[in-house]
C-alpha positions in Angstrom: -37.8 -127.4 136.2 -37.1 -126.4 139.8 -33.4 -126.5 139.0 -34.0 -123.9 136.2 -35.8 -121.6 138.5 -33.1 -122.0 141.2 -30.4 -121.0 138.7 -32.1 -117.7 138.0 -31.6 -115.2 135.2 -28.1 -116.3 134.4 -29.4 -119.7 133.3 -32.1 -118.3 131.1 -29.6 -116.0 129.4 -27.3 -119.0 128.6 -30.3 -121.0 127.5 -31.4 -118.3 125.1 -27.9 -118.0 123.7 -27.9 -121.7 123.1 -31.2 -121.6 121.3 -29.8 -118.9 118.9 -26.6 -120.8 118.3 -28.5 -124.0 117.6 -30.8 -122.2 115.2 -27.9 -120.8 113.3 -26.1 -124.1 113.0 -29.4 -125.8 111.9 -29.9 -123.2 109.2 -26.4 -123.6 107.9 -26.7 -127.4 107.9 -30.1 -127.4 106.1 -29.3 -124.6 103.6 -25.7 -125.3 102.7 -25.4 -128.9 103.9 -22.5 -127.9 106.1 -22.2 -131.3 107.7 -21.6 -133.1 104.4 -18.8 -130.7 103.3 -15.5 -132.2 104.6 -12.6 -129.8 103.8 -9.4 -130.2 105.8 -6.8 -128.3 103.8 -5.3 -125.3 105.5 -7.8 -122.7 106.5 -10.2 -123.5 103.7 -12.8 -124.8 106.2 -12.8 -121.6 108.2 -12.9 -119.5 105.0 -15.9 -121.4 103.6 -17.7 -121.3 107.0 -17.3 -117.5 107.0 -18.6 -117.2 103.4 -21.6 -119.4 104.3 -22.4 -117.1 107.2 -22.2 -114.1 105.0 -24.4 -115.7 102.3 -26.9 -116.7 105.0 -27.1 -113.2 106.2 -27.7 -111.9 102.7 -30.4 -114.5 102.1 -32.2 -113.7 105.4 -32.1 -110.0 104.6 -33.9 -110.4 101.3 -37.5 -109.7 102.0 -39.1 -109.3 98.5 -39.4 -113.1 97.9 -41.3 -115.1 100.4 -39.8 -118.4 100.9 -37.2 -120.4 102.9 -33.5 -120.0 102.7 -33.1 -123.0 100.3 -35.7 -121.5 97.9 -34.1 -118.1 98.0 -30.7 -119.7 97.4 -32.0 -121.7 94.4 -33.9 -118.7 92.9 -30.8 -116.5 93.3 -28.7 -119.1 91.5 -31.1 -119.4 88.6 -31.9 -115.7 87.9 -29.7 -112.6 87.7 -32.5 -110.3 88.9 -33.1 -112.2 92.1 -29.3 -112.4 92.7 -29.1 -108.7 92.3 -31.9 -108.3 94.8 -30.2 -110.5 97.4 -26.8 -108.7 96.9 -28.4 -105.3 97.0 -29.6 -105.7 100.6 
């Protein structure tokens, strides 16, 4: 802990950025099973990752339904009204 204090505010800023980055990757892995998806053709992997980020932002922005990202994703897949609510954000 003494090393962290000696590093000063620069370390705390980097540590905060790592927490945010790890939280994003964990959300993508849990909600979209990103680690299981193995696509290696052209730029398809980058395109799908970009689409997953956009979908995650839409699902996080939907506030009418209380639930996790996976529940919101499943509810939007099953009903048109919920899907319209997610896309209207």
